[in-house]
All heavy atoms as an XYZ file, in Angstrom:
753
protein
N       0.810     -1.174      0.000
C       0.000      0.000      0.000
C       0.860      1.246      0.000
O       1.112      1.840      1.013
C      -0.856     -0.032      1.238
C      -2.243      0.234      0.903
S      -3.433      0.327      2.113
C      -4.628     -0.328      1.015
N       1.327      1.643     -1.143
C       2.180      2.809     -1.226
C       1.438      3.942     -1.895
O       0.408      3.757     -2.506
C       3.444      2.448     -1.999
C       4.276      1.411     -1.283
C       5.525      1.055     -2.054
O       5.988      1.891     -2.830
O       6.009     -0.050     -1.868
N       1.991      5.123     -1.779
C       1.376      6.265     -2.419
C       0.828      7.240     -1.408
O       1.008      7.097     -0.204
N       0.127      8.238     -1.927
C      -0.331      9.300     -1.049
C      -1.609      8.975     -0.294
O      -1.963      9.670      0.628
C      -0.507     10.589     -1.833
C      -1.582     10.533     -2.875
C      -1.750     11.857     -3.555
C      -2.909     11.772     -4.530
N      -3.297     13.063     -5.002
N      -2.328      7.946     -0.672
C      -3.564      7.591      0.021
C      -3.407      6.281      0.767
O      -4.124      5.326      0.523
C      -4.744      7.511     -0.953
C      -5.429      8.847     -1.089
O      -5.494      9.612     -0.141
N      -5.926      9.122     -2.269
N      -2.487      6.237      1.687
C      -2.268      5.041      2.482
C      -3.234      5.047      3.661
O      -3.250      5.986      4.463
C      -0.826      4.991      2.971
C      -0.495      3.706      3.668
C       0.965      3.651      4.061
O       1.601      4.672      4.237
N       1.481      2.462      4.218
N      -4.059      4.001      3.744
C      -5.074      3.907      4.789
C      -4.878      2.601      5.549
O      -4.787      1.536      4.953
C      -6.497      3.947      4.179
C      -7.553      3.812      5.269
C      -6.701      5.226      3.389
N      -4.815      2.719      6.877
C      -4.709      1.541      7.743
C      -5.785      1.649      8.814
O      -6.068      2.737      9.325
C      -3.330      1.479      8.406
C      -2.200      1.290      7.422
C      -0.872      1.224      8.126
C       0.248      1.091      7.111
N       1.553      1.014      7.762
N      -6.364      0.517      9.136
C      -7.378      0.459     10.184
C      -6.939     -0.512     11.260
O      -6.679     -1.676     10.983
C      -8.723      0.019      9.604
C      -9.837     -0.220     10.610
C     -10.182      1.071     11.360
C     -11.068     -0.802      9.928
N      -6.828     -0.011     12.481
C      -6.537     -0.857     13.639
C      -7.867     -1.206     14.287
O      -8.634     -0.304     14.657
C      -5.653     -0.114     14.651
C      -4.286      0.182     14.153
N      -3.197     -0.558     14.516
C      -3.835      1.132     13.288
C      -2.127     -0.069     13.916
N      -2.496      0.962     13.163
N      -8.151     -2.494     14.402
C      -9.429     -2.900     14.953
C      -9.395     -4.297     15.543
O      -8.344     -4.932     15.611
N     -10.554     -4.747     15.962
C     -10.739     -6.089     16.513
C     -11.947     -6.695     15.814
O     -12.975     -6.028     15.653
C     -10.982     -6.037     18.038
C     -11.221     -7.419     18.606
C      -9.814     -5.382     18.744
N     -11.848     -7.938     15.398
C     -12.892     -8.550     14.575
C     -14.246     -8.614     15.268
O     -15.275     -8.603     14.611
C     -12.455     -9.923     14.084
C     -12.419    -10.983     15.140
C     -11.387    -11.289     15.963
C     -13.477    -11.875     15.479
N     -11.724    -12.305     16.814
C     -13.019    -12.690     16.531
C     -14.769    -12.060     15.011
C     -13.805    -13.669     17.113
C     -15.544    -13.042     15.604
C     -15.056    -13.840     16.631
N     -14.289     -8.653     16.581
C     -15.573     -8.757     17.286
C     -16.188     -7.398     17.622
O     -17.285     -7.337     18.155
C     -15.448     -9.582     18.587
C     -15.059    -11.006     18.299
C     -14.476     -8.941     19.544
N     -15.500     -6.328     17.299
C     -15.962     -4.997     17.671
C     -16.901     -4.418     16.614
O     -16.550     -4.299     15.447
C     -14.766     -4.057     17.841
O     -15.197     -2.721     17.922
N     -18.087     -4.020     17.045
C     -19.017     -3.377     16.114
C     -18.475     -2.021     15.665
O     -18.788     -1.557     14.569
C     -20.393     -3.222     16.755
O     -20.310     -2.430     17.914
N     -17.651     -1.401     16.482
C     -17.050     -0.124     16.108
C     -16.060     -0.309     14.955
O     -16.034      0.486     14.009
C     -16.356      0.530     17.308
C     -17.298      0.744     18.463
C     -17.178      0.006     19.630
C     -18.327      1.674     18.370
C     -18.046      0.200     20.686
C     -19.208      1.875     19.425
C     -19.062      1.130     20.576
O     -19.932      1.320     21.607
N     -15.259     -1.356     15.032
C     -14.325     -1.660     13.934
C     -15.085     -2.043     12.676
O     -14.733     -1.612     11.571
C     -13.394     -2.817     14.320
O     -12.526     -2.425     15.342
N     -16.115     -2.855     12.831
C     -16.901     -3.300     11.674
C     -17.600     -2.123     11.001
O     -17.738     -2.089      9.786
C     -17.924     -4.368     12.081
C     -17.298     -5.673     12.496
C     -16.497     -6.254     11.350
C     -15.775     -7.514     11.771
N     -14.808     -7.950     10.772
N     -18.041     -1.154     11.789
C     -18.680      0.048     11.247
C     -17.722      0.767     10.293
O     -18.102      1.171      9.199
C     -19.065      0.964     12.406
C     -19.624      2.297     11.992
C     -19.822      3.194     13.196
N     -20.870      2.677     14.066
C     -21.112      3.126     15.281
N     -20.372      4.083     15.793
N     -22.089      2.626     16.001
N     -16.464      0.917     10.707
C     -15.470      1.600      9.875
C     -15.102      0.738      8.669
O     -14.977      1.247      7.552
C     -14.224      1.974     10.700
C     -13.163      2.615      9.814
C     -14.598      2.906     11.848
N     -14.937     -0.564      8.875
C     -14.642     -1.465      7.757
C     -15.729     -1.389      6.690
O     -15.436     -1.307      5.494
C     -14.539     -2.919      8.246
C     -13.221     -3.289      8.849
C     -13.174     -4.780      9.143
O     -12.949     -5.557      8.203
O     -13.379     -5.149     10.313
N     -16.970     -1.425      7.124
C     -18.099     -1.355      6.199
C     -18.077     -0.039      5.415
O     -18.276     -0.015      4.201
C     -19.413     -1.509      6.966
C     -20.688     -1.529      6.143
C     -20.687     -2.696      5.172
C     -21.895     -1.608      7.050
N     -17.806      1.055      6.104
C     -17.748      2.361      5.444
C     -16.639      2.395      4.395
O     -16.843      2.891      3.283
C     -17.527      3.456      6.481
N     -15.470      1.867      4.730
C     -14.364      1.841      3.770
C     -14.718      0.996      2.557
O     -14.426      1.372      1.416
C     -13.094      1.305      4.442
C     -12.465      2.217      5.502
C     -11.408      1.461      6.291
C     -11.875      3.467      4.868
N     -15.383     -0.132      2.790
C     -15.779     -1.009      1.680
C     -16.859     -0.363      0.810
O     -16.809     -0.467     -0.414
C     -16.236     -2.363      2.208
C     -15.079     -3.184      2.742
O     -13.965     -3.087      2.250
N     -15.334     -3.983      3.755
N     -17.830      0.295      1.426
C     -18.890      0.959      0.666
C     -18.305      2.044     -0.233
O     -18.688      2.189     -1.384
C     -19.957      1.550      1.612
C     -20.792      0.426      2.207
C     -20.841      2.555      0.895
C     -21.733      0.869      3.311
N     -17.359      2.798      0.298
C     -16.735      3.876     -0.467
C     -15.689      3.363     -1.462
O     -15.200      4.116     -2.287
C     -16.070      4.881      0.472
C     -17.037      5.692      1.296
C     -17.539      6.880      0.509
C     -18.231      7.872      1.415
N     -18.543      9.110      0.729
N     -15.336      2.076     -1.362
C     -14.346      1.504     -2.271
C     -12.928      1.965     -1.981
O     -12.107      2.086     -2.895
N     -12.633      2.204     -0.731
C     -11.319      2.695     -0.323
C     -10.430      1.508      0.033
O     -10.748      0.742      0.944
C     -11.445      3.635      0.898
C     -12.380      4.791      0.567
C     -10.081      4.122      1.353
C     -12.855      5.560      1.769
N      -9.307      1.340     -0.667
C      -8.382      0.257     -0.299
C      -7.703      0.593      1.032
O      -7.320      1.742      1.275
C      -7.378      0.225     -1.444
C      -7.500      1.528     -2.135
C      -8.844      2.094     -1.827
N      -7.595     -0.403      1.892
C      -6.995     -0.191      3.206
C      -6.324     -1.457      3.689
O      -6.601     -2.548      3.215
C      -8.054      0.269      4.216
C      -9.114     -0.775      4.523
C      -9.011     -1.598      5.639
C     -10.214     -0.936      3.689
C      -9.979     -2.546      5.917
C     -11.185     -1.881      3.960
C     -11.057     -2.675      5.073
O     -12.019     -3.629      5.337
N      -5.444     -1.286      4.651
C      -4.796     -2.412      5.316
C      -5.429     -2.555      6.696
O      -5.503     -1.589      7.457
C      -3.297     -2.150      5.460
C      -2.562     -3.234      6.210
C      -1.095     -2.893      6.448
O      -0.594     -1.914      5.872
O      -0.467     -3.613      7.240
N      -5.899     -3.765      7.000
C      -6.529     -4.016      8.298
C      -5.482     -4.601      9.235
O      -4.790     -5.562      8.887
C      -7.702     -4.982      8.152
C      -8.370     -5.289      9.469
C      -9.223     -4.372     10.073
C      -8.123     -6.479     10.129
C      -9.822     -4.634     11.279
C      -8.717     -6.756     11.343
C      -9.567     -5.829     11.911
O     -10.153     -6.097     13.123
N      -5.365     -4.029     10.414
C      -4.414     -4.512     11.420
C      -5.224     -4.974     12.628
O      -5.844     -4.165     13.324
C      -3.420     -3.406     11.816
C      -2.641     -2.964     10.574
C      -2.480     -3.893     12.918
C      -1.892     -1.676     10.736
N      -5.240     -6.266     12.840
C      -5.980     -6.860     13.962
C      -5.215     -6.610     15.252
O      -4.025     -6.909     15.353
C      -6.150     -8.362     13.725
C      -6.881     -9.098     14.823
C      -8.376     -8.813     14.852
O      -8.947     -8.389     13.832
O      -8.981     -9.024     15.914
N      -5.900     -6.047     16.230
C      -5.297     -5.754     17.530
C      -5.720     -6.795     18.559
O      -6.808     -7.341     18.480
C      -5.725     -4.360     18.015
C      -5.153     -3.223     17.221
C      -3.671     -3.013     17.434
O      -3.106     -3.533     18.426
O      -3.071     -2.307     16.611
N      -4.845     -7.041     19.500
C      -5.135     -7.889     20.655
C      -5.316     -6.944     21.836
O      -4.352     -6.327     22.291
C      -3.980     -8.860     20.897
C      -4.172     -9.725     22.121
O      -5.238     -9.647     22.765
O      -3.236    -10.489     22.455
N      -6.553     -6.796     22.299
C      -6.820     -5.803     23.336
C      -6.200     -6.151     24.689
O      -6.039     -5.278     25.540
C      -8.325     -5.589     23.480
C      -8.983     -4.959     22.256
C     -10.468     -4.752     22.499
C      -8.318     -3.648     21.878
N      -5.832     -7.406     24.881
C      -5.165     -7.761     26.131
C      -3.659     -7.495     26.054
O      -2.974     -7.480     27.070
C      -5.422     -9.227     26.482
O      -4.880    -10.068     25.483
N      -3.151     -7.298     24.838
C      -1.736     -7.002     24.624
C      -1.642     -5.992     23.475
O      -1.318     -6.350     22.353
C      -0.967     -8.291     24.304
C       0.513     -8.059     24.203
O       1.030     -7.086     24.722
N       1.198     -8.946     23.509
N      -1.933     -4.742     23.761
C      -2.045     -3.707     22.724
C      -0.693     -3.435     22.072
O       0.324     -3.354     22.740
C      -2.622     -2.441     23.321
C      -4.024     -2.661     23.829
C      -4.569     -1.470     24.553
C      -5.955     -1.821     25.054
N      -6.493     -0.861     25.962
N      -0.740     -3.256     20.765
C       0.485     -3.029     20.000
C       1.044     -1.635     20.278
O       0.301     -0.707     20.610
C       0.219     -3.188     18.504
O      -0.510     -2.084     18.012
N       2.351     -1.479     20.107
C       2.955     -0.152     20.271
C       2.354      0.878     19.308
O       2.227      2.049     19.661
C       4.433     -0.381     19.969
C       4.660     -1.828     20.229
C       3.367     -2.509     19.897
N       1.966      0.438     18.104
C       1.354      1.369     17.150
C       0.011      1.890     17.651
O      -0.277      3.077     17.527
C       1.179      0.699     15.786
C       2.400      0.655     14.898
C       2.096     -0.101     13.600
C       2.916      2.042     14.589
N      -0.816      1.014     18.195
C      -2.099      1.448     18.734
C      -1.895      2.448     19.868
O      -2.560      3.479     19.929
C      -2.929      0.255     19.221
C      -4.270      0.603     19.862
C      -5.200      1.268     18.855
C      -4.927     -0.620     20.458
N      -0.954      2.160     20.744
C      -0.677      3.061     21.859
C      -0.093      4.387     21.377
O      -0.343      5.434     21.966
C       0.267      2.389     22.852
C      -0.280      1.111     23.501
C       0.770      0.470     24.389
C      -1.559      1.378     24.265
N       0.649      4.349     20.281
C       1.206      5.574     19.703
C       0.111      6.418     19.055
O       0.074      7.634     19.226
C       2.260      5.225     18.653
C       2.784      6.422     17.886
C       3.671      6.019     16.721
O       4.194      4.909     16.681
N       3.830      6.902     15.767
N      -0.806      5.761     18.332
C      -1.835      6.486     17.592
C      -3.004      6.938     18.470
O      -3.685      7.897     18.138
C      -2.362      5.637     16.436
C      -1.365      5.467     15.327
C      -1.202      4.240     14.708
C      -0.592      6.528     14.881
C      -0.294      4.082     13.676
C       0.320      6.371     13.853
C       0.465      5.150     13.255
O       1.365      4.992     12.238
N      -3.260      6.248     19.564
C      -4.339      6.627     20.472
C      -3.824      6.543     21.917
O      -4.246      5.682     22.691
C      -5.551      5.719     20.262
C      -6.803      6.264     20.913
O      -6.783      7.298     21.561
N      -7.901      5.554     20.754
N      -2.905      7.440     22.284
C      -2.238      7.325     23.588
C      -3.128      7.659     24.790
O      -2.849      7.198     25.888
C      -1.083      8.326     23.482
C      -1.543      9.329     22.483
C      -2.414      8.565     21.511
N      -4.179      8.418     24.582
C      -5.029      8.820     25.704
C      -5.982      7.693     26.100
O      -5.983      7.208     27.222
C      -5.838     10.095     25.378
C      -4.918     11.231     24.939
C      -6.718     10.500     26.550
C      -3.935     11.684     25.978
N      -6.823      7.255     25.150
C      -7.843      6.247     25.454
C      -7.373      4.822     25.226
O      -7.933      3.894     25.798
C      -9.106      6.521     24.628
C      -9.686      7.868     24.905
N     -10.264      8.204     26.107
C      -9.755      8.982     24.138
C     -10.669      9.450     26.080
N     -10.375      9.959     24.892
N      -6.387      4.643     24.338
C      -5.813      3.320     24.058
C      -6.873      2.319     23.597
O      -6.864      1.166     23.981
C      -5.077      2.789     25.282
C      -3.970      3.701     25.736
C      -3.333      3.214     27.003
C      -2.216      4.149     27.368
N      -2.309      4.722     28.647
N      -7.819      2.805     22.763
C      -8.918      1.964     22.286
C      -8.899      1.891     20.769
O      -8.276      2.688     20.085
C     -10.259      2.554     22.720
C     -10.486      2.580     24.208
C     -11.837      3.193     24.510
C     -12.090      3.256     25.997
N     -13.371      3.897     26.290
N      -9.648      0.934     20.252
C      -9.889      0.847     18.823
C     -11.246      1.491     18.575
O     -12.027      1.659     19.504
C      -9.864     -0.631     18.337
C     -10.771     -1.529     19.215
C      -8.481     -1.194     18.381
C     -12.015     -1.832     18.576
N     -11.583      1.898     17.477
C     -10.978      1.846     16.169
C     -10.056      3.044     15.983
O     -10.351      4.129     16.459
C     -12.036      1.943     15.079
O     -12.965      0.890     15.181
N      -8.974      2.809     15.231
C      -8.070      3.878     14.851
C      -7.830      3.757     13.360
O      -7.407      2.711     12.872
C      -6.733      3.809     15.619
C      -5.762      4.863     15.106
C      -6.956      3.977     17.114
N      -8.126      4.822     12.633
C      -7.855      4.898     11.207
C      -6.622      5.770     11.042
O      -6.547      6.861     11.618
C      -9.031      5.525     10.452
C      -8.837      5.628      8.946
C      -9.226      4.315      8.288
C      -9.648      6.765      8.373
N      -5.659      5.297     10.259
C      -4.455      6.065      9.980
C      -4.445      6.360      8.487
O      -4.379      5.448      7.670
C      -3.180      5.290     10.400
C      -1.948      6.140     10.156
C      -3.265      4.868     11.857
N      -4.556      7.638      8.149
C      -4.558      8.065      6.746
C      -3.312      8.914      6.515
O      -3.177      9.993      7.083
C      -5.827      8.862      6.431
C      -5.925      9.295      5.011
N      -6.442     10.512      4.651
C      -5.565      8.681      3.855
C      -6.408     10.629      3.340
N      -5.878      9.534      2.843
N      -2.411      8.379      5.700
C      -1.148      9.065      5.402
C      -0.387      9.447      6.674
O       0.152     10.538      6.790
C      -1.389     10.301      4.535
C      -1.962      9.942      3.188
O      -1.710      8.865      2.661
N      -2.756     10.834      2.623
N      -0.374      8.537      7.651
C       0.374      8.751      8.881
C      -0.348      9.556      9.941
O       0.171      9.729     11.042
N      -1.545     10.053      9.638
C      -2.301     10.853     10.607
C      -3.421     10.010     11.204
O      -4.305      9.557     10.487
C      -2.889     12.089      9.932
C      -1.831     13.013      9.395
C      -2.438     14.163      8.650
C      -1.337     15.005      8.034
N      -1.853     16.003      7.114
N      -3.397      9.789     12.530
C      -4.394      8.930     13.162
C      -5.692      9.651     13.507
O      -5.699     10.841     13.809
C      -3.686      8.467     14.432
C      -2.764      9.593     14.766
C      -2.334     10.183     13.447
N      -6.772      8.886     13.429
C      -8.092      9.339     13.876
C      -8.681      8.231     14.739
O      -8.633      7.061     14.361
C      -9.028      9.553     12.690
C      -8.802     10.800     11.873
C      -9.223     10.560     10.457
C      -9.591     11.921     12.483
N      -9.255      8.606     15.860
C      -9.877      7.630     16.748
C     -11.370      7.902     16.837
O     -11.837      8.973     16.455
C      -9.235      7.702     18.132
N     -12.111      6.929     17.344
C     -13.565      6.982     17.517
C     -14.269      6.764     16.185
O     -14.121      7.542     15.256
C     -14.026      8.299     18.146
C     -13.411      8.585     19.497
C     -13.859      7.634     20.582
O     -14.999      7.114     20.526
O     -13.065      7.399     21.500
N     -15.071      5.729     16.118
C     -15.670      5.302     14.855
C     -16.552      6.363     14.199
O     -16.522      6.528     12.980
C     -16.441      3.995     15.037
O     -17.537      4.177     15.913
N     -17.331      7.111     14.957
C     -18.198      8.121     14.335
C     -17.382      9.281     13.758
O     -17.717      9.815     12.705
C     -19.233      8.648     15.331
C     -20.332      7.655     15.638
S     -21.211      7.043     14.176
C     -22.037      8.511     13.611
N     -16.314      9.658     14.420
C     -15.424     10.697     13.892
C     -14.754     10.196     12.617
O     -14.616     10.938     11.641
C     -14.389     11.110     14.953
C     -15.097     11.809     16.103
C     -13.306     11.999     14.349
C     -14.251     12.065     17.307
N     -14.376      8.923     12.625
C     -13.766      8.327     11.441
C     -14.760      8.331     10.276
O     -14.391      8.644      9.139
C     -13.256      6.899     11.743
C     -12.103      6.955     12.744
C     -12.833      6.194     10.464
C     -11.699      5.612     13.309
N     -16.025      7.993     10.539
C     -17.038      8.007      9.473
C     -17.214      9.407      8.889
O     -17.318      9.574      7.669
C     -18.374      7.489      9.989
C     -18.449      6.011     10.354
C     -19.875      5.653     10.752
C     -17.963      5.130      9.241
N     -17.240     10.412      9.740
C     -17.341     11.791      9.258
C     -16.133     12.139      8.382
O     -16.273     12.773      7.332
C     -17.424     12.761     10.431
C     -18.731     12.704     11.167
C     -18.758     13.638     12.369
O     -18.037     14.661     12.357
O     -19.497     13.333     13.313
N     -14.956     11.731      8.817
C     -13.725     11.997      8.061
C     -13.765     11.308      6.695
O     -13.408     11.910      5.673
C     -12.512     11.528      8.867
C     -11.203     11.723      8.148
C     -10.601     12.974      8.114
C     -10.578     10.659      7.507
C      -9.393     13.163      7.457
C      -9.378     10.840      6.842
C      -8.784     12.094      6.822
O      -7.596     12.272      6.166
N     -14.214     10.059      6.673
C     -14.315      9.320      5.408
C     -15.267     10.047      4.461
O     -14.971     10.211      3.275
C     -14.761      7.866      5.665
C     -13.652      7.074      6.344
C     -15.189      7.179      4.361
C     -14.070      5.709      6.849
N     -16.406     10.485      4.973
C     -17.378     11.214      4.150
C     -16.785     12.501      3.570
O     -17.012     12.833      2.413
C     -18.614     11.570      4.973
C     -19.804     10.679      4.666
O     -19.723      9.881      3.721
O     -20.811     10.792      5.376
N     -16.040     13.221      4.378
C     -15.483     14.499      3.933
C     -14.269     14.329      3.013
O     -14.020     15.183      2.173
C     -15.095     15.353      5.145
C     -16.273     15.805      5.965
C     -17.253     16.653      5.175
O     -16.806     17.511      4.395
O     -18.478     16.436      5.331
N     -13.533     13.255      3.192
C     -12.301     13.059      2.418
C     -12.559     12.380      1.085
O     -11.987     12.764      0.067
C     -11.287     12.234      3.245
O     -11.068     12.910      4.491
C      -9.968     12.096      2.514
N     -13.406     11.363      1.072
C     -13.707     10.613     -0.149
C     -15.151     10.879     -0.542
O     -16.072     10.279      0.002
C     -13.462      9.129      0.071
C     -12.023      8.792      0.222
C     -11.111      8.610     -0.782
C     -11.306      8.585      1.453
N      -9.887      8.314     -0.250
C      -9.971      8.284      1.123
C     -11.664      8.623      2.796
C      -8.994      8.025      2.074
C     -10.700      8.373      3.741
C      -9.383      8.082      3.378
N     -15.327     11.755     -1.496
C     -16.663     12.152     -1.927
C     -17.072     11.444     -3.211
O     -17.939     11.913     -3.924
C     -16.709     13.664     -2.109
C     -16.435     14.394     -0.816
C     -16.524     15.873     -0.963
C     -16.219     16.482      0.402
N     -16.519     17.879      0.469
N     -16.453     10.294     -3.493
C     -16.688      9.569     -4.743
C     -17.937      8.695     -4.718
O     -18.304      8.132     -5.726
C     -15.473      8.703     -5.068
C     -15.187      7.680     -3.982
O     -15.525      7.895     -2.826
N     -14.561      6.585     -4.336
N     -18.599      8.572     -3.601
C     -19.791      7.722     -3.490
C     -20.809      8.450     -2.611
O     -20.561      9.540     -2.112
C     -19.424      6.365     -2.891
N     -21.929      7.823     -2.406
C     -22.970      8.415     -1.560
C     -22.435      8.661     -0.152
O     -21.572      7.944      0.334
C     -24.184      7.483     -1.486
C     -24.881      7.343     -2.800
N     -25.591      8.363     -3.375
C     -24.952      6.297     -3.660
C     -26.086      7.956     -4.522
N     -25.709      6.706     -4.727
N     -23.012      9.665      0.490
C     -22.631      9.968      1.870
C     -23.039      8.828      2.796
O     -24.066      8.195      2.588
C     -23.285     11.257      2.328
C     -22.718     12.487      1.637
C     -23.254     13.766      2.230
N     -23.074     13.885      3.676
C     -21.951     14.328      4.273
N     -20.924     14.669      3.541
N     -21.879     14.419      5.577
N     -22.249      8.622      3.820
C     -22.549      7.615      4.830
C     -23.475      8.177      5.896
O     -24.311      7.472      6.443
C     -21.251      7.127      5.486
C     -20.226      6.506      4.540
C     -18.895      6.347      5.248
C     -20.728      5.179      4.016
N     -23.293      9.446      6.205
C     -24.069     10.110      7.252
C     -24.865     11.247      6.632
O     -24.439     11.841      5.642
C     -23.120     10.688      8.314
C     -22.200      9.669      8.991
C     -21.168     10.387      9.846
C     -22.994      8.700      9.820
N     -26.015     11.564      7.199
C     -26.781     12.675      6.640
C     -26.026     13.985      6.807
O     -25.332     14.199      7.797
C     -28.067     12.666      7.474
C     -27.755     11.896      8.683
C     -26.642     10.952      8.344
N     -26.146     14.838      5.810
C     -25.467     16.142      5.863
C     -26.375     17.200      6.453
O     -27.575     16.996      6.657
N     -25.817     18.341      6.710
C     -26.570     19.475      7.217
C     -27.161     20.213      6.012
O     -26.464     20.485      5.043
C     -25.666     20.412      8.037
C     -26.433     21.632      8.506
C     -25.065     19.665      9.196
N     -28.427     20.530      6.089
C     -29.091     21.226      4.993
C     -28.815     22.722      5.084
O     -28.862     23.315      6.167
C     -30.605     20.995      5.053
C     -31.065     19.550      4.871
C     -32.566     19.477      5.058
C     -30.689     19.043      3.497
N     -28.501     23.315      3.949
C     -28.327     24.773      3.896
C     -29.712     25.400      3.707
O     -30.431     25.064      2.774
C     -27.423     25.162      2.730
C     -25.992     24.711      2.964
O     -25.575     24.712      4.125
O     -25.309     24.367      1.975
N     -30.054     26.280      4.580
C     -31.374     26.920      4.493
C     -31.203     28.360      4.059
O     -30.372     29.074      4.407
C     -32.112     26.840      5.842
C     -32.345     25.384      6.165
C     -33.405     27.615      5.789
C     -32.989     25.142      7.506
């Protein structure tokens, strides 16, 4: 996965939060690398990317980490506008 759009997802297969982000990436057609985390033995990368809460899901886009699945979904919607929105937008009145 080289180039300017490198996307990695740190998650756990049983987590609905991880699955939410995986589904969003697949719907948008975004290629990504999935990194399975062991929550009883967290990887140094997970601790580096989310040092405060030390939780999954963490999306890393071009070396910049994002935590919390809903924030990640908003970021995906704003960054990749090639498909339908995942979340409802704000209407301009």
